[in-house]
N, CA, C and O atoms as a DFTB+ gen file, in Angstrom:
284 C
 N C O
     1  1      -5.942     -29.634     -14.391
     2  2      -7.516     -29.470     -14.418
     3  2      -8.093     -29.277     -13.099
     4  3      -9.027     -28.487     -12.963
     5  1      -7.629     -29.915     -12.130
     6  2      -8.335     -30.145     -10.838
     7  2      -8.188     -31.286     -10.467
     8  3      -7.704     -32.117     -11.235
     9  1      -8.601     -31.638      -9.086
    10  2      -8.324     -32.892      -8.458
    11  2      -9.410     -33.700      -8.854
    12  3     -10.522     -33.216      -9.066
    13  1      -9.104     -35.149      -8.992
    14  2     -10.174     -35.945      -9.380
    15  2     -10.780     -36.697      -8.022
    16  3     -11.853     -37.293      -8.110
    17  1     -10.160     -36.654      -6.953
    18  2     -10.646     -37.113      -5.623
    19  2     -11.149     -35.970      -4.892
    20  3     -10.410     -35.004      -4.702
    21  1     -12.442     -35.995      -4.429
    22  2     -12.966     -34.928      -3.571
    23  2     -12.259     -34.691      -2.380
    24  3     -11.896     -35.686      -1.753
    25  1     -11.959     -33.450      -1.888
    26  2     -11.325     -33.050      -0.796
    27  2     -12.497     -33.011       0.327
    28  3     -13.520     -32.343       0.175
    29  1     -12.243     -33.764       1.414
    30  2     -13.021     -33.694       2.479
    31  2     -12.235     -33.735       3.882
    32  3     -11.110     -34.201       4.059
    33  1     -13.108     -33.123       4.873
    34  2     -12.602     -33.007       6.105
    35  2     -11.803     -34.318       6.668
    36  3     -10.787     -34.242       7.359
    37  1     -12.405     -35.477       6.276
    38  2     -12.044     -36.800       6.605
    39  2     -10.488     -36.841       6.324
    40  3      -9.658     -37.089       7.199
    41  1     -10.214     -36.591       5.112
    42  2      -8.868     -36.567       4.565
    43  2      -7.822     -35.948       5.507
    44  3      -6.718     -36.469       5.661
    45  1      -8.181     -34.886       6.097
    46  2      -7.255     -34.143       6.872
    47  2      -7.383     -34.243       8.301
    48  3      -6.584     -33.661       9.035
    49  1      -8.548     -35.097       8.852
    50  2      -8.767     -35.041      10.265
    51  2      -7.557     -35.217      11.083
    52  3      -7.257     -34.398      11.952
    53  1      -6.766     -36.397      10.797
    54  2      -5.623     -36.574      11.762
    55  2      -4.566     -35.487      11.672
    56  3      -3.912     -35.206      12.677
    57  1      -4.369     -34.873      10.540
    58  2      -3.480     -33.687      10.636
    59  2      -3.955     -32.613      11.576
    60  3      -3.236     -32.167      12.470
    61  1      -5.233     -32.194      11.341
    62  2      -5.952     -31.088      12.219
    63  2      -5.986     -31.457      13.610
    64  3      -5.724     -30.593      14.446
    65  1      -6.278     -32.643      13.969
    66  2      -6.555     -33.008      15.342
    67  2      -5.156     -33.159      16.106
    68  3      -5.119     -32.905      17.310
    69  1      -4.075     -33.544      15.463
    70  2      -2.755     -33.821      16.212
    71  2      -1.891     -32.752      16.228
    72  3      -0.728     -32.913      16.598
    73  1      -2.400     -31.442      15.796
    74  2      -1.478     -30.207      15.922
    75  2      -2.049     -29.272      16.746
    76  3      -3.248     -29.487      16.920
    77  1      -1.595     -28.265      17.342
    78  2      -2.187     -27.319      18.029
    79  2      -2.931     -26.388      17.307
    80  3      -2.487     -26.011      16.222
    81  1      -4.082     -25.915      17.764
    82  2      -4.856     -25.179      17.134
    83  2      -4.429     -23.833      16.569
    84  3      -5.031     -23.363      15.604
    85  1      -3.345     -23.158      17.174
    86  2      -2.774     -21.977      16.661
    87  2      -1.891     -22.292      15.460
    88  3      -1.707     -21.393      14.640
    89  1      -1.332     -23.474      15.280
    90  2      -0.573     -23.896      13.941
    91  2      -1.577     -24.295      12.991
    92  3      -1.323     -23.908      11.850
    93  1      -2.779     -25.036      13.135
    94  2      -3.592     -25.146      12.052
    95  2      -4.373     -23.929      11.636
    96  3      -4.950     -23.842      10.552
    97  1      -4.357     -22.921      12.633
    98  2      -5.062     -21.594      11.944
    99  2      -4.074     -20.901      11.162
   100  3      -4.443     -20.238      10.192
   101  1      -2.797     -20.984      11.490
   102  2      -1.753     -20.405      10.640
   103  2      -1.588     -20.969       9.438
   104  3      -1.297     -20.275       8.464
   105  1      -1.758     -22.337       9.353
   106  2      -1.532     -23.126       8.164
   107  2      -2.859     -22.730       7.138
   108  3      -2.672     -22.659       5.923
   109  1      -4.096     -22.501       7.686
   110  2      -5.365     -22.102       6.927
   111  2      -5.031     -20.756       6.452
   112  3      -5.229     -20.499       5.265
   113  1      -4.547     -19.867       7.238
   114  2      -4.490     -18.508       6.763
   115  2      -3.411     -18.380       5.669
   116  3      -3.523     -17.508       4.807
   117  1      -2.256     -19.323       5.690
   118  2      -1.384     -19.300       4.719
   119  2      -2.093     -19.950       3.483
   120  3      -1.903     -19.438       2.379
   121  1      -2.915     -21.069       3.608
   122  2      -3.575     -21.545       2.224
   123  2      -4.734     -20.449       1.770
   124  3      -5.120     -20.385       0.603
   125  1      -5.172     -19.718       2.669
   126  2      -6.130     -18.699       2.193
   127  2      -5.272     -17.679       1.203
   128  3      -5.577     -17.467       0.029
   129  1      -4.253     -17.145       1.828
   130  2      -3.339     -16.249       1.108
   131  2      -2.907     -16.889      -0.118
   132  3      -2.847     -16.131      -1.086
   133  1      -2.614     -18.009      -0.297
   134  2      -1.918     -18.709      -1.498
   135  2      -3.103     -18.772      -2.451
   136  3      -2.878     -18.369      -3.592
   137  1      -4.321     -19.207      -2.176
   138  2      -5.651     -19.142      -2.898
   139  2      -5.856     -17.867      -3.400
   140  3      -6.050     -17.688      -4.602
   141  1      -5.832     -16.997      -2.624
   142  2      -6.208     -15.434      -3.180
   143  2      -5.053     -14.970      -4.118
   144  3      -5.406     -14.255      -5.056
   145  1      -3.857     -15.237      -4.022
   146  2      -2.828     -14.876      -4.915
   147  2      -3.248     -15.406      -6.121
   148  3      -3.423     -14.692      -7.109
   149  1      -3.448     -16.771      -6.119
   150  2      -3.704     -17.495      -7.413
   151  2      -4.856     -17.080      -8.197
   152  3      -4.901     -17.196      -9.422
   153  1      -5.978     -16.497      -7.337
   154  2      -7.046     -16.166      -7.961
   155  2      -6.906     -14.625      -8.583
   156  3      -7.549     -14.238      -9.559
   157  1      -6.066     -13.918      -7.932
   158  2      -5.576     -12.638      -8.521
   159  2      -4.857     -12.739      -9.783
   160  3      -5.117     -12.011     -10.741
   161  1      -3.871     -13.720      -9.792
   162  2      -3.143     -13.993     -10.997
   163  2      -4.139     -14.546     -12.131
   164  3      -3.966     -14.208     -13.302
   165  1      -4.960     -15.220     -11.836
   166  2      -5.977     -15.675     -12.892
   167  2      -6.862     -14.537     -13.418
   168  3      -7.080     -14.466     -14.627
   169  1      -7.428     -13.561     -12.484
   170  2      -8.107     -12.353     -12.918
   171  2      -7.275     -11.550     -13.868
   172  3      -7.727     -11.191     -14.955
   173  1      -5.987     -11.248     -13.441
   174  2      -5.104     -10.498     -14.373
   175  2      -5.004     -11.093     -15.659
   176  3      -5.080     -10.373     -16.654
   177  1      -4.836     -12.370     -15.764
   178  2      -4.553     -13.096     -17.011
   179  2      -5.849     -12.933     -17.786
   180  3      -5.763     -12.501     -18.935
   181  1      -6.899     -13.194     -17.344
   182  2      -8.337     -13.041     -17.928
   183  2      -8.486     -11.758     -18.373
   184  3      -8.877     -11.699     -19.539
   185  1      -8.294     -10.654     -17.798
   186  2      -8.114      -9.383     -18.099
   187  2      -7.335      -8.925     -19.362
   188  3      -7.777      -8.186     -20.241
   189  1      -6.109      -9.487     -19.305
   190  2      -4.920      -9.623     -20.323
   191  2      -5.449     -10.075     -21.761
   192  3      -5.347      -9.497     -22.843
   193  1      -6.055     -11.310     -21.425
   194  2      -6.491     -12.146     -22.604
   195  2      -7.799     -11.317     -23.197
   196  3      -7.948     -11.264     -24.418
   197  1      -8.637     -10.746     -22.409
   198  2      -9.752     -10.005     -23.072
   199  2      -9.446      -8.848     -23.697
   200  3     -10.091      -8.499     -24.686
   201  1      -8.432      -8.112     -23.206
   202  2      -7.854      -6.926     -24.103
   203  2      -7.065      -7.213     -25.156
   204  3      -6.915      -6.264     -25.926
   205  1      -6.445      -8.332     -25.476
   206  2      -5.722      -8.659     -26.608
   207  2      -6.571      -9.392     -27.612
   208  3      -6.463      -9.166     -28.817
   209  1      -7.446     -10.302     -27.098
   210  2      -8.177     -11.159     -28.035
   211  2      -9.668     -10.852     -28.093
   212  3     -10.367     -11.447     -28.913
   213  1     -10.202      -9.927     -27.240
   214  2     -11.569      -9.548     -27.202
   215  2     -12.492     -10.537     -26.461
   216  3     -12.135     -11.619     -25.994
   217  1     -13.682     -10.030     -26.425
   218  2     -14.647     -10.891     -25.787
   219  2     -15.249     -12.150     -26.728
   220  3     -14.862     -12.411     -27.867
   221  1     -16.214     -12.815     -26.029
   222  2     -16.669     -13.823     -26.835
   223  2     -17.392     -13.505     -28.054
   224  3     -17.243     -14.191     -29.065
   225  1     -18.202     -12.455     -28.009
   226  2     -18.823     -12.077     -29.272
   227  2     -17.970     -11.654     -30.316
   228  3     -18.162     -11.975     -31.489
   229  1     -16.918     -10.856     -29.882
   230  2     -15.845     -10.488     -30.919
   231  2     -15.116     -11.693     -31.535
   232  3     -14.966     -11.735     -32.756
   233  1     -14.703     -12.581     -30.817
   234  2     -14.087     -14.010     -31.239
   235  2     -14.917     -14.699     -32.164
   236  3     -14.402     -15.304     -33.104
   237  1     -16.387     -14.665     -31.963
   238  2     -17.322     -15.520     -32.649
   239  2     -17.157     -14.796     -34.033
   240  3     -16.737     -15.406     -35.017
   241  1     -17.492     -13.517     -34.065
   242  2     -17.610     -12.727     -35.203
   243  2     -16.277     -12.828     -36.128
   244  3     -16.303     -12.946     -37.354
   245  1     -15.195     -12.767     -35.384
   246  2     -13.982     -12.862     -36.237
   247  2     -13.822     -14.274     -36.668
   248  3     -13.413     -14.401     -37.822
   249  1     -14.038     -15.297     -36.040
   250  2     -14.296     -16.662     -36.667
   251  2     -15.103     -16.774     -37.829
   252  3     -14.673     -17.361     -38.822
   253  1     -16.360     -16.206     -37.791
   254  2     -17.295     -16.233     -38.902
   255  2     -16.723     -15.489     -39.932
   256  3     -16.820     -15.958     -41.066
   257  1     -16.208     -14.540     -39.793
   258  2     -15.741     -13.690     -40.979
   259  2     -14.557     -14.405     -41.644
   260  3     -14.494     -14.519     -42.868
   261  1     -13.565     -14.911     -40.764
   262  2     -12.459     -15.862     -41.354
   263  2     -12.789     -16.962     -42.115
   264  3     -12.152     -17.304     -43.111
   265  1     -13.877     -17.599     -41.632
   266  2     -14.591     -18.765     -42.224
   267  2     -15.088     -18.480     -43.599
   268  3     -14.773     -19.142     -44.588
   269  1     -15.914     -17.416     -43.596
   270  2     -16.278     -16.919     -44.889
   271  2     -15.296     -16.551     -45.893
   272  3     -15.393     -16.968     -47.047
   273  1     -14.287     -15.736     -45.485
   274  2     -13.199     -15.499     -46.346
   275  2     -12.304     -16.613     -46.905
   276  3     -11.545     -16.335     -47.834
   277  1     -12.345     -17.974     -46.352
   278  2     -11.478     -18.895     -46.802
   279  2     -12.447     -19.549     -47.961
   280  3     -11.941     -20.253     -48.835
   281  1     -13.769     -19.305     -47.934
   282  2     -14.382     -20.092     -49.036
   283  2     -14.296     -19.351     -50.392
   284  3     -14.759     -19.869     -51.409
């Protein structure tokens, strides 16, 4: 669900300050690429879910109809 502890620069200060700047930059670029990939995957999943189950209004209408049909 996410991190419980906030991520701050202080947590990574020693790591960043003890390595050469080009290594830190390369690591940052790799992390950006990984985050971008994960965001792309999430967008594709949301698109697929929308196409298969519909939007919020469609799901709400379907739920109301199902509820009414059960009574």
